[in-house]
C-alpha positions as a Markdown table, in Angstrom:
| # | Residue | x | y | z |
|---|---|---|---|---|
| 1 | Met | 93.2 | 78.5 | 23.8 |
| 2 | Gln | 90.8 | 76.6 | 20.9 |
| 3 | Val | 89.2 | 73.5 | 22.0 |
| 4 | Phe | 89.7 | 72.2 | 18.5 |
| 5 | Thr | 90.4 | 73.4 | 15.3 |
| 6 | Phe | 88.7 | 72.9 | 11.9 |
| 7 | Ile | 91.1 | 71.3 | 10.0 |
| 8 | Asn | 91.1 | 67.9 | 9.1 |
| 9 | Gly | 90.5 | 65.3 | 11.2 |
| 10 | Gln | 89.9 | 67.7 | 13.7 |
| 11 | Arg | 86.5 | 69.2 | 11.8 |
| 12 | Thr | 85.4 | 65.7 | 12.8 |
| 13 | Lys | 86.3 | 66.4 | 16.5 |
| 14 | Gly | 84.4 | 69.5 | 16.3 |
| 15 | Val | 80.9 | 67.5 | 15.0 |
| 16 | Leu | 81.3 | 64.8 | 17.5 |
| 17 | Leu | 81.8 | 67.5 | 20.2 |
| 18 | Phe | 77.8 | 69.1 | 18.7 |
| 19 | Tyr | 76.7 | 65.9 | 19.8 |
| 20 | Phe | 77.8 | 65.2 | 22.7 |
| 21 | Phe | 76.6 | 68.2 | 23.8 |
| 22 | Thr | 73.1 | 67.8 | 21.9 |
| 23 | Tyr | 72.9 | 64.4 | 23.3 |
| 24 | Ser | 73.1 | 65.2 | 26.8 |
| 25 | Ala | 70.7 | 68.8 | 26.2 |
| 26 | Val | 68.0 | 66.6 | 24.6 |
| 27 | Tyr | 67.9 | 63.8 | 26.6 |
| 28 | Gly | 68.6 | 65.6 | 29.6 |
| 29 | Ser | 65.5 | 67.8 | 29.5 |
| 30 | Ala | 63.5 | 64.8 | 27.8 |
| 31 | Leu | 64.0 | 63.1 | 31.3 |
| 32 | Phe | 63.6 | 66.2 | 33.2 |
| 33 | Ile | 60.1 | 67.2 | 31.9 |
| 34 | Lys | 59.0 | 63.3 | 32.2 |
| 35 | Ser | 59.6 | 63.1 | 35.9 |
| 36 | Tyr | 59.6 | 66.7 | 37.5 |
| 37 | Leu | 57.0 | 68.4 | 34.9 |
| 38 | Lys | 53.9 | 66.0 | 34.4 |
| 39 | Thr | 50.7 | 67.9 | 33.2 |
| 40 | Phe | 47.2 | 67.5 | 32.1 |
| 41 | Asp | 47.2 | 69.5 | 29.1 |
| 42 | Ile | 49.1 | 67.7 | 26.8 |
| 43 | Met | 49.9 | 70.5 | 24.4 |
| 44 | Leu | 51.3 | 72.1 | 27.2 |
| 45 | Tyr | 53.5 | 69.3 | 27.4 |
| 46 | Leu | 54.4 | 69.1 | 23.8 |
| 47 | Ser | 55.4 | 72.7 | 23.8 |
| 48 | Ile | 57.6 | 72.7 | 26.8 |
| 49 | Ile | 59.0 | 69.2 | 24.5 |
| 50 | Ala | 59.9 | 71.3 | 21.2 |
| 51 | Ile | 60.9 | 74.3 | 23.2 |
| 52 | Ala | 63.4 | 72.6 | 25.3 |
| 53 | Thr | 64.7 | 70.5 | 22.6 |
| 54 | Leu | 65.3 | 73.2 | 20.5 |
| 55 | Ala | 66.6 | 75.8 | 22.6 |
| 56 | Gly | 69.1 | 72.8 | 23.7 |
| 57 | Ser | 70.0 | 72.3 | 20.4 |
| 58 | Phe | 70.6 | 75.7 | 19.7 |
| 59 | Leu | 72.7 | 76.2 | 22.6 |
| 60 | Ser | 75.0 | 73.4 | 21.7 |
| 61 | Ala | 75.4 | 74.7 | 18.3 |
| 62 | Phe | 76.6 | 78.2 | 19.9 |
| 63 | Leu | 78.5 | 76.5 | 22.6 |
| 64 | Thr | 80.8 | 74.7 | 20.0 |
| 65 | Leu | 81.4 | 77.6 | 17.6 |
| 66 | Lys | 82.2 | 79.5 | 20.8 |
| 67 | Leu | 84.9 | 77.2 | 21.6 |
| 68 | Asn | 85.9 | 77.1 | 18.2 |
| 69 | Arg | 86.1 | 81.0 | 17.7 |
| 70 | Lys | 83.6 | 80.6 | 15.1 |
| 71 | Lys | 80.7 | 83.0 | 14.2 |
| 72 | Leu | 77.2 | 82.1 | 14.3 |
| 73 | Ala | 75.2 | 83.4 | 11.4 |
| 74 | Pro | 72.0 | 81.5 | 9.5 |
| 75 | Ser | 74.0 | 80.1 | 6.7 |
| 76 | Val | 75.7 | 77.7 | 9.2 |
| 77 | Phe | 72.1 | 76.3 | 9.9 |
| 78 | Gly | 71.2 | 76.4 | 5.9 |
| 79 | Phe | 69.2 | 79.1 | 6.3 |
| 80 | Lys | 70.1 | 80.9 | 3.3 |
| 81 | Lys | 68.1 | 82.2 | 0.2 |
| 82 | Lys | 69.7 | 80.7 | -2.5 |
| 83 | Gly | 68.8 | 76.5 | -3.0 |
| 84 | Ile | 65.2 | 76.7 | -1.9 |
| 85 | Lys | 64.1 | 75.5 | -4.6 |
| 86 | Glu | 66.3 | 73.2 | -5.2 |
| 87 | Ser | 66.3 | 71.7 | -2.0 |
| 88 | Phe | 62.3 | 71.6 | -1.9 |
| 89 | Leu | 62.0 | 69.6 | -5.3 |
| 90 | Leu | 65.2 | 67.5 | -4.5 |
| 91 | Ala | 63.4 | 66.5 | -1.1 |
| 92 | Ala | 59.9 | 65.8 | -2.3 |
| 93 | Ala | 60.8 | 63.9 | -5.1 |
| 94 | Val | 63.0 | 61.7 | -2.7 |
| 95 | Ser | 59.4 | 61.8 | -0.6 |
| 96 | Thr | 57.3 | 60.7 | -3.2 |
| 97 | Pro | 56.6 | 57.0 | -1.8 |
| 98 | Ile | 55.2 | 58.4 | 1.1 |
| 99 | Pro | 52.4 | 59.8 | -0.1 |
| 100 | Leu | 51.7 | 57.1 | -3.2 |
| 101 | Ser | 52.0 | 54.1 | -0.4 |
| 102 | Trp | 49.1 | 56.2 | 1.2 |
| 103 | Leu | 47.2 | 56.6 | -2.2 |
| 104 | Met | 47.5 | 52.9 | -2.6 |
| 105 | Gly | 46.8 | 52.1 | 1.1 |
| 106 | Ile | 43.1 | 53.6 | 0.9 |
| 107 | Lys | 42.1 | 51.0 | -1.8 |
| 108 | Ile | 44.1 | 48.1 | 0.2 |
| 109 | Val | 42.6 | 48.7 | 3.5 |
| 110 | Gly | 40.1 | 51.8 | 3.5 |
| 111 | Ile | 40.7 | 55.2 | 4.6 |
| 112 | Asp | 39.6 | 54.8 | 8.1 |
| 113 | Thr | 42.1 | 52.6 | 8.8 |
| 114 | Leu | 44.8 | 55.4 | 7.8 |
| 115 | Leu | 43.2 | 58.0 | 9.4 |
| 116 | Val | 43.7 | 56.1 | 12.9 |
| 117 | Ala | 47.0 | 55.8 | 11.8 |
| 118 | Ala | 47.7 | 59.6 | 11.0 |
| 119 | Lys | 46.0 | 60.1 | 14.2 |
| 120 | Pro | 48.0 | 62.6 | 16.6 |
| 121 | Ser | 47.8 | 60.6 | 20.2 |
| 122 | Trp | 47.1 | 63.8 | 21.5 |
| 123 | Val | 44.2 | 65.4 | 19.6 |
| 124 | Ala | 40.8 | 65.1 | 19.8 |
| 125 | Phe | 37.5 | 65.8 | 18.5 |
| 126 | Pro | 36.1 | 68.6 | 18.1 |
| 127 | Val | 39.7 | 69.7 | 16.6 |
| 128 | Ser | 39.7 | 74.0 | 16.9 |
| 129 | Leu | 41.4 | 76.3 | 15.1 |
| 130 | Asn | 44.2 | 76.2 | 17.8 |
| 131 | Ala | 44.7 | 72.7 | 17.3 |
| 132 | Val | 45.5 | 73.2 | 13.6 |
| 133 | Val | 47.8 | 76.2 | 14.7 |
| 134 | Phe | 49.6 | 74.5 | 17.2 |
| 135 | Ala | 50.1 | 71.9 | 14.9 |
| 136 | Ile | 51.5 | 73.6 | 12.2 |
| 137 | Val | 54.1 | 75.4 | 15.1 |
| 138 | Phe | 54.5 | 71.9 | 16.7 |
| 139 | Trp | 56.1 | 70.2 | 13.4 |
| 140 | Thr | 57.6 | 73.0 | 11.7 |
| 141 | Leu | 59.8 | 73.5 | 15.1 |
| 142 | Ile | 60.4 | 70.0 | 14.7 |
| 143 | Gly | 61.5 | 70.4 | 11.6 |
| 144 | Ile | 64.1 | 73.1 | 12.0 |
| 145 | Val | 65.9 | 71.3 | 14.6 |
| 146 | Ala | 66.0 | 67.7 | 13.3 |
| 147 | Phe | 67.5 | 69.4 | 9.7 |
| 148 | Ala | 68.8 | 73.1 | 10.3 |
| 149 | Leu | 70.7 | 71.9 | 13.6 |
| 150 | Trp | 71.1 | 68.4 | 13.6 |
| 151 | Gln | 72.0 | 68.1 | 9.6 |
| 152 | Ala | 72.3 | 71.6 | 8.1 |
| 153 | Phe | 74.9 | 72.8 | 11.0 |
| 154 | Pro | 77.3 | 69.9 | 11.4 |
| 155 | Tyr | 77.4 | 69.4 | 7.8 |
| 156 | Glu | 78.8 | 73.2 | 7.8 |
| 157 | Leu | 81.4 | 72.1 | 10.5 |
| 158 | Met | 82.9 | 69.2 | 8.4 |
| 159 | His | 82.5 | 71.2 | 4.8 |
| 160 | Gly | 85.4 | 70.6 | 3.3 |
| 161 | Ile | 86.2 | 67.0 | 3.9 |
| 162 | Ser | 84.8 | 63.8 | 1.9 |
| 163 | Pro | 81.0 | 63.8 | 1.9 |
| 164 | Lys | 80.3 | 60.4 | 1.5 |
| 165 | Phe | 82.0 | 60.3 | 5.7 |
| 166 | Ala | 80.1 | 63.5 | 6.6 |
| 167 | Ile | 76.6 | 62.2 | 5.1 |
| 168 | Leu | 77.4 | 58.7 | 6.8 |
| 169 | Leu | 78.2 | 60.3 | 10.2 |
| 170 | Ile | 75.6 | 62.7 | 10.3 |
| 171 | Ala | 72.8 | 60.1 | 9.4 |
| 172 | Ile | 73.8 | 57.8 | 12.2 |
| 173 | Leu | 73.9 | 60.5 | 14.8 |
| 174 | Trp | 71.0 | 61.9 | 13.7 |
| 175 | Ser | 68.8 | 58.5 | 14.1 |
| 176 | Gly | 69.7 | 58.5 | 17.7 |
| 177 | Leu | 67.7 | 61.8 | 18.5 |
| 178 | Tyr | 65.1 | 62.1 | 16.0 |
| 179 | Asn | 62.3 | 60.6 | 18.2 |
| 180 | Thr | 64.5 | 60.0 | 21.2 |
| 181 | Pro | 64.8 | 56.2 | 20.3 |
| 182 | Leu | 67.0 | 55.5 | 23.5 |
| 183 | Leu | 64.0 | 56.3 | 25.6 |
| 184 | Thr | 61.0 | 55.9 | 23.1 |
| 185 | Gly | 62.6 | 52.6 | 21.3 |
| 186 | Lys | 60.9 | 54.0 | 18.1 |
| 187 | Leu | 63.5 | 54.1 | 15.6 |
| 188 | Asp | 62.0 | 53.7 | 12.2 |
| 189 | Pro | 64.3 | 52.5 | 9.4 |
| 190 | Val | 62.0 | 54.5 | 6.9 |
| 191 | Asp | 62.5 | 57.8 | 8.9 |
| 192 | Val | 66.5 | 57.1 | 9.2 |
| 193 | Leu | 66.6 | 56.0 | 5.4 |
| 194 | Leu | 64.5 | 59.1 | 3.9 |
| 195 | Phe | 64.8 | 61.8 | 6.4 |
| 196 | Gly | 67.8 | 60.6 | 7.8 |
| 197 | Phe | 70.3 | 59.2 | 5.1 |
| 198 | Leu | 69.0 | 61.3 | 1.6 |
| 199 | Phe | 67.8 | 64.7 | 3.4 |
| 200 | Thr | 71.4 | 65.0 | 4.6 |
| 201 | Trp | 72.6 | 63.9 | 0.6 |
| 202 | Ile | 70.0 | 66.8 | -0.3 |
| 203 | Tyr | 71.7 | 69.2 | 1.8 |
| 204 | His | 75.2 | 68.0 | 0.9 |
| 205 | Lys | 73.8 | 68.9 | -3.0 |
| 206 | Thr | 71.4 | 72.1 | -2.2 |
| 207 | Arg | 73.4 | 73.9 | 1.2 |
| 208 | Asn | 69.6 | 74.7 | 2.0 |
| 209 | Ser | 67.8 | 73.5 | 4.9 |
| 210 | Val | 64.4 | 75.5 | 4.6 |
| 211 | Gly | 63.3 | 74.1 | 1.2 |
| 212 | Ile | 64.1 | 70.2 | 3.5 |
| 213 | Ile | 62.0 | 71.3 | 6.1 |
| 214 | Gly | 58.9 | 72.3 | 3.5 |
| 215 | Ala | 59.1 | 69.0 | 2.4 |
| 216 | Tyr | 59.2 | 67.3 | 5.5 |
| 217 | Leu | 56.2 | 69.0 | 7.2 |
| 218 | Leu | 54.6 | 68.0 | 3.0 |
| 219 | Asn | 54.8 | 64.9 | 4.2 |
| 220 | Glu | 54.2 | 64.4 | 7.4 |
| 221 | Asn | 50.8 | 63.0 | 7.9 |
| 222 | Pro | 49.8 | 63.6 | 11.9 |
| 223 | Leu | 49.8 | 67.3 | 11.1 |
| 224 | Trp | 47.8 | 66.8 | 7.6 |
| 225 | Trp | 45.6 | 65.0 | 9.7 |
| 226 | Thr | 44.8 | 67.6 | 12.4 |
| 227 | Ile | 44.0 | 69.9 | 9.1 |
| 228 | Ala | 41.3 | 67.9 | 8.5 |
| 229 | Ala | 40.3 | 67.0 | 11.0 |
| 230 | Ser | 39.1 | 70.6 | 11.4 |
| 231 | Phe | 36.7 | 69.9 | 8.5 |
| 232 | Asp | 33.3 | 68.7 | 8.7 |
| 233 | Asn | 34.0 | 65.8 | 6.3 |
| 234 | Ile | 37.4 | 64.5 | 7.5 |
| 235 | Glu | 37.5 | 61.6 | 5.3 |
| 236 | Met | 37.0 | 63.6 | 1.5 |
| 237 | Ala | 39.8 | 66.7 | 3.3 |
| 238 | Phe | 42.7 | 64.2 | 4.0 |
| 239 | Leu | 42.1 | 62.2 | 0.8 |
| 240 | Ile | 41.7 | 65.6 | -0.9 |
| 241 | Leu | 45.1 | 67.0 | 0.8 |
| 242 | Leu | 46.6 | 63.6 | 0.1 |
| 243 | Val | 45.8 | 63.7 | -3.3 |
| 244 | Phe | 47.3 | 67.4 | -4.0 |
| 245 | Arg | 50.7 | 66.4 | -1.5 |
| 246 | Thr | 51.3 | 63.1 | -3.8 |
| 247 | Leu | 50.5 | 65.7 | -7.2 |
| 248 | Ile | 53.5 | 68.1 | -5.6 |
| 249 | Cys | 55.9 | 64.9 | -5.3 |
| 250 | Val | 55.5 | 63.5 | -8.7 |
| 251 | Val | 55.9 | 66.6 | -10.3 |
| 252 | Ser | 58.9 | 67.4 | -8.1 |
| 253 | Leu | 60.1 | 64.3 | -9.3 |
| 254 | Val | 59.5 | 64.8 | -12.9 |
| 255 | Leu | 61.3 | 68.1 | -12.5 |
| 256 | Val | 64.3 | 66.1 | -11.1 |
| 257 | Val | 64.5 | 63.3 | -13.6 |
| 258 | Lys | 64.0 | 65.7 | -16.4 |
| 259 | His | 67.1 | 68.5 | -14.5 |
| 260 | Tyr | 69.6 | 65.8 | -14.1 |
| 261 | Arg | 68.7 | 63.6 | -17.1 |
């Protein structure tokens, strides 16, 4: 017997079921790892956290589909060729205030202060190539989980009902997972507005999560700090990369405005 059917209001029940599984998996694994898998190797610890979060979220999606006799396919996570460009341009465009504010911050407080703010707690000098590769892989996994699994998948479950309701519900439930605020207390209103609400709206417009993940990586400052720290002059490298990232966002904004004007 089918547990939930995806018709009318029942689609919302399917999404709530998915988030119930996901919250249980994410917070359950986080508590277990924190309590029983302590390690002096911080990269190993973060790897276990990332893999456990990805696996738990994927299994939650798989179980939700199974209970509703739906097929698993890349498209239910927004992994499609169509719409990559549009999703990236929209996500980069709405992200423009992030690199712009950092550029202004360099003028106001200086680059040294911003480098301290951007530095990941687990990175130490000298920064090796392994650390750079790890940072890229780690934040890519976070992007896949946060936007393909926690946003695109539940939106596809609710596709066909009011987009306003779907976007709002996803943004609210997503905010309780991103950075596990119930454990860390880290609930950033900017993250909720930009990554939670606006990125879900962008998925609604494009039905593609690949470009969104790319734009997220473009604006993840700790990732770019790690890349910049692998060069001899971290200040210059970070500034050049920041200017480059800002130009990408500004150009994306201009293209989006021209397209929708």
